[in-house]
N, C-alpha and C positions, 0 to 999 in steps of 0.2 A: 618262701615268705621267712623273713629274718624273725629271731626272737623278740626284737623291738616291735616289729610290724605286728606279732601276734598280741603282744600286750596292748598296743594301741588299739586294735580291733575288738579284743575282748573288754577293754574298757569301755569303748563306746556301746557295746553291746549290753554291758551292765547299765549304763545310763538309759539306753531304751527301754530296758525291760522293767525297771523300777518307776514306779508312778507316785511315791512319797519320799520325802526328803527333810533334811534339818536344814533350814535357812538360816545363816548367822549374819546378823548386821551390826553395825556400830550404834550403840544406843545413845541417841542425843539427849535423851532425858538423864541418862545416868553418866554423862560425861565421856563416852567412848567405850564402855565395857561391852563385850560381846553379848548380843541378844539372840538367843536361839528361838525358832518358830518351826513348827511343822506344817509342810504345805504339801499340796498335791503338785506332781509336775508332770510335764509332757515335753519331750523333746521335738524340736522342729526337723525339717529335713536336713539341717547342716548339723544335727546332733547337739543343738544348743538347748538347754532345759527352760521350758516357759512355765509360768505360775500365774494364777489369777487371784488378785488380792485386793482387799477393801483400802480405800483411801484413809479410812479411820484406823487401820491397823498400826500397831506399834512398829513393826517392821518397814511398812510403807513410809511413815513418817521419817524413820531413820534412813532410809534410802534417798529420800528427798533432801536431806542434809548431807549425807555421805554416800555416794553411790558404791563404795567397796563392800563387798559381801562374799561369803562363800556358801556352796551347798553340798552337804554330804548326802550320798545316797549309797545303800548297802544292800547286799543280798539277804533274803529272807532266809535266814538259817538258825538253828537251834543255838549253835556257838558262833556268836557274832565275831569274835576274834579270828575264827578259823575261816571265814567266809570273805567274799569280795567286798569291797568298798572303794568308793571313788569320791575325792573332795575336789571341787571346782573352786578355784579363787579367782575373782574377778570383779567385773562391774555390773550392777543390776541396772537395766536400761528399760526405760518405758517402751511399749511396743503397742502400736496403733492396732485397734480392735477392728480388723477387716471381716466382712461376712465369711470369707473362705477360713480364716483363722478360727472364728466363732463357731462355725459348722463343725470343723475338725475337732475342737475342744468339746463341744456337746456330744460328739460320738463316742468320746472317751468317758466323759464325765456328765451323762444326760441330766443328772440331778442338780447340776449348777445353773441350769436356765434362769431361775428367779434372779441370779446374781447380777445378770446383764441388765436388769431394770433397776439396779442400786448404783453404788458408786465403785465396783469393780473393775479392775483395769489389768491388762496383760504387762508382765515384766520378763525380761529375758536376762539370764547371765551371761555375759560376753568374758569367756575365760582369759585370765591372764597366764595362769599355769594350772595344772592338774597334779594331784596325787593319787595314784593307784595302788592299791593293796591287793594281792590276789590269794592272800592266805598267809599262813606263816612263812616268814622268810622270802616273800615275793613282794617288793615295793619298787616302785619307779616314779620318778617326776616325768610328766608328759606336757609338751608344749602344745598350745591351742592349735597350730597347724597339723601337728601329727595325729591328733584325734578326728579332725574334719574328714568326712566322707570323700571320696572321689567324685569328680564332676558327674552329675547324672540328672535325668529329667523326671525323677519320680514324684516331685512336687507338682508337676504339670499334669502327670499321668494317674495320679492316685485316685481322685474321684470316679473317673470312668472306670479303672479297675475295680472299685470297691461295687459300684453299681453292677457292673457284669457278674461278679462272682455272688453276690447276694442274691441276685436274680436267678441265675442259672445253676448254682452249686450249693444251695442252702443245706439240702440234705447231706452233702459230701462234708461241709463245714461241720456239722454236728457229729458225725462220723468220727472226723479229724479229732476234735477235741476229746472224744471217748478214748480214741486209740492213744494218744499222747498224753493226757492228762488224768485219764480214767473219769472224766467229767461226765455226767449223765445230762448232756445239755438238751433242753427243749428249744431253746431259742439261741442259736449261735449267729452272730453277726459280725462280719468283717468290718472293722471301724478304721484301721490305718495299714498302709504299707509304705515302706521305706527301703533304701537300697540295702539294709541289713536283715529285714524280716518284715513280720506282720503281727498284727493284734487282732484278737477276737473277743468280743464281748459274749461271754458264755452265761447267761442267766443272771447278769449283773457282775460276774467276775472277769477280769481283764487277764487273757491268756496270752503269753509272748511266744513267737516261734521265730527263730533265726533261719535265714536261708543258709545253706551250705557253703555257698559263695556269694559276694557282693553283687547285686544287680545294677545295671545301669539305667533301665528303660523298661517301659510296659511289657515289651515282648519277653525279655528276659525274667522279669517278675512273674508273669503269668505261667510261662513254661516252668519255672522253678516250683511255684505253689501246686500246680496240676501234679508235677513229678512227685511231690511231697505227699499229696492226698493218695495218689496211686500207691506208693510205697507204704502207705500207713495201713492199706487194705490187705497186704500180701503176708 
């Protein structure tokens, strides 16, 4: 793997791991000045960030007038300048609220259930370019095609995998969270699996785990997850 490929993969992993970001839109009210808003984010299986926002929100009104936007996500670290961060510059596009998308979002953010009875809608950033900072002296522009994951079937395989692991390996998932994060989990639920890793909701806290290598289908994902569980107990 080349240095550039490692950078693309690390940038994509950062984007998947972080679930809050700074959404910047062009203010219609203020004549085009940048307007920043904190949003909860969730990447889809193409590693494009989704967010759920009200039609009454200022940033939504801005997007309806001008779709150009950016999203900044960063590593949760004491020294933000030394940590990783990624800025996506692109177009904020409305996304249809399908039952599958709604169910996936609610697995990650169960407290948002009431929003779907209101005027909230999904939007997605379609990146034009990305800027990755990996710490002091590590910076690179990334194209939208570079950060895309390889073709895989994880979007189709995800729900069946989640059901199987949550049914058969509930105790293993709790132990796994304790081993990796020191979390004293009483309720650990696998809420998402993609080609780069998986997410566990541990007593209300989202924990991210990266696969050692990118997986392309359910068989590879299941084998990698079981191997990681076994290794955590040795």
